[in-house]
C-alpha positions, 0 to 999 in steps of 0.5 A: 541484335542483342548488344543493346537489348535487355532481358528481364525475367520475372523470378521473384514468385513464391510458388505457394501452390507447389507448396515451396517453403525452402527455396524460391519457385524458379529454383525447383528442379526439372530435369535435375536443374532449376527451371529457371536455369534453361531459359539462362542457358538458352540465352547465353548459348544465342549470345545474350550477355550475362551483364543484359540480363536481369533477374527479378527476385523477392523472398530468399532472393540470396538462395537465387543469387547463390545458385545461379552465380554472378554476371547477372543483374539482380533487382530486388522486388520488395514487395509483391505487386504484380507483373508490371511492377517487377518489370518496373523494377527490373528496367530500373535496374537495366544498363543505360545503353538498352533502348529495348527489352524482353519480359519473360516469366521464370516459371514458364520459359524452361522449354522456349528456344532461342530462334523463336525469341530472337524471330519475336525480338525481330519482329519488334524492332522491325515493326518499331513497336512501342509494345509487342506481345507473344501469343500462341494457340493452346488446345484448350483455352477455357481457362485463359483469357484470349486475343483479340485482333482486329480485321486486319490481324493487329493485336486489339486487346487480351480479354480475360476468360470472364469478359469473353464475348462470341467472337473472341471466345471462339479463338484459341490464341492466348497470350504467353505473357512474354512482352517486348517493350520499347524502353522509353515508352514503358518509363513514361506510361508506367506511372500512370498505369492503373492497378487490376480490378480489386487488387492492389497489383499492376499487371502486364497486360494493362499496357495493352489497354494503355497502348490502345488508349494512347493510340501506341504502336503495338502489335502480337506474334503467335509462336510457331510452336506452342509446346514451347510455352509451359506453365509450371503451377501444380505439382502435375505441371511440374511432373510434367516438365520433370518428364519432358526434360528427363526425354529431351536429355536422353535424345 
């Protein structure tokens, strides 16, 4: 399945909220290892070739390369212009034989299981989608946007928390920020992508709006175990991730 399937890991974040100064965010350690190393190990144990994995790096890129080693594709995002731009940077670096690709975040993927990703990729390929979003249900979604589905359960949109309507506000289903794309469709749509309002950045959720507008084939799959998605954006979350990884290591 993964012979002609690419993996793009967004790893260019600076980690300002975590006070990163001497190393990139994805190299902060949980359980004694850089947080991004866990998803790399998961992918490789699942049989994904290193040469199909692209890490999009930014500031202090050399430290990432030195720590993670050779064999991967490293794509340099010269300017921080959002997640869609980072994915575009990675897509351009993938091998030519890649027809579809998965986009993951290096700071929230440490607990993902390969079976979850395999199921997601299979759903994307079997559905012949141009875009597929991985979602999850959370206990308290109050600070997050929500996933809106139509009457038959198909993905309609991801609604930002500021724009929630009564019906959508009742759901606990949120976007994980993990996407699968058909490469040709992504390439065709990216040049016309609109920047996020009031920001000079291009976000991955904008692809959903474009998919709806273009009547593309798109949908969402909910992960079975939401605890696999764990974002690390605050010192408290970093400590909790470290605790969880330390406990897992004891088993």
